[in-house]
N, C-alpha and C positions, 0 to 999 in steps of 0.2 A: 505282720510287719507292714503290709498293705495299708492296714486301718491307722496305722501310727503315721505313715507317710501322708496318708488323706488328710488325717487331722492337723498335722503341722502345715500342709499346703493351704488348707482352710484358713487356719490362723493368719498366714501371710498374707493370703489375699484380703482376709479383714482389714489387716494392717494396712495393705496398699488403698483399700478403699477410704479408711480413714484419713490417709494423705491426701487422697484427691479430694475429700469433702473440705479438708482444709484450705486448700489452693482455692476451692469454689467461693469460699468465704471471702477471698481476694478479690473475685470477679464480681461479687454481689455484695458491695457494702451495705446494703441496707439490711441484709438479714443479720440477726443479733449472734452473738457467740453462744448464748443460752439455747437458741433454737437450734442451733449446729450442734451442740453437745446434746441435746434432747434427742434430735433424730439419731445421731450415732448412738447413744445409748439405747434406743429403741431397736436399731438395727442388730447390735450386739446381744440384746435381749430375746429377740427373735432368731436369731442364728443359734444363739445357746439353746433354746428350747427346741428347735428344729434338729440340730445334732444330738440332744439329749433323747430325744424321742426315736430318732433315726439308729443311733448306735446302742439303745439300752439293751442289755443281756437279759434274756428270760432263762430262768432256770426252772428245769421241770423237776418236781420233787414227786418220786412214786409214794403215795399214801397207802397203807395197808400192808406193805411188804413185811414179813415177819422173817426174822433171821433165826435160824436153828442154833441153840448152843449147842457146842461141840464139847460134850462132857468128857469123851477120850482126851482131847486137848489139855481140859483142867486137869485130868489125871496125870497125864504124861508132865505138866508143868510142876505137878506137886502142890496146887494151891488148896488150900483149906477152905472151909465153908466160911469162916471168919473172914479170910483174906478176900474171897469172893465179895462178900458183902461191903468190905471196904472199898473194893474196887469200883462196885456198882455205886456207891455213894460219891466216891472221887469223880465218876463219870457224870453225876448229876450236879457236880460243882460245889459241894459242900468242903468247908475247911476241915482241918483236923479236929478242931474245937467242936465244930457241929457234928462231926461224924461221931466223936466221943460222947456227946450228949445223945445222939440217936441210939448208939449201940450201949449206952451205960457203962462206958468204960472210960479210962483216963485219957488225957492226951497222949502221953507217952505210950501208952499200949497201941494207940492208932498208929503213932510215928513208928513202932516196931512192925507193926503189920505192913505199912506203907513202903519202909526201907525192904522188908522181905519181899513184897511185890515187885520193887526195883530190880532186884536180883533176880528172881524168877522169871521176870518178863524180858531182863537184859536192858533196861532202860535207866534214863538219869532224871527224869522229870515227870510230874504227875500227867502232863498233856500227852507225852510219849507213852506213857502207860496205858492210857486210855485209848490211844491210835491203835497201839500194839494190841491190846485186848480187842479190840474190834476187828482187827485184821485176822486174828487167830479165831475168831467168833467164838469168844468165851464170855461176851456182855452183848448187849443189844445197843 
């Protein structure tokens, strides 16, 4: 919340500076409006770069963590080997047609496996199925 308030405060301060610069052009008539706009633009670019570097979020990703597959959970859910294959291919981002081509089955068969997965994992969408499977540690 503090960051949001700080950002809005900085935006308001930048706007106030812009208004002051526009008044300054009335005091110095020799200064062209193009020069003022260029200076204001350069100031905003500098402010944007500074804030972008200042508030950049760094995400730490652990490399090499191996997730153990919970075989007991797979058995408890009643997932077949083919359903697990389909689930892994869904997690890799393949469509039903691509999964069918990879597993040498029809698209309707893939749809049947996907709907069975949805029922067994108690989800309604492919993304939910992948998220749920990762939570249950049945896929990596």
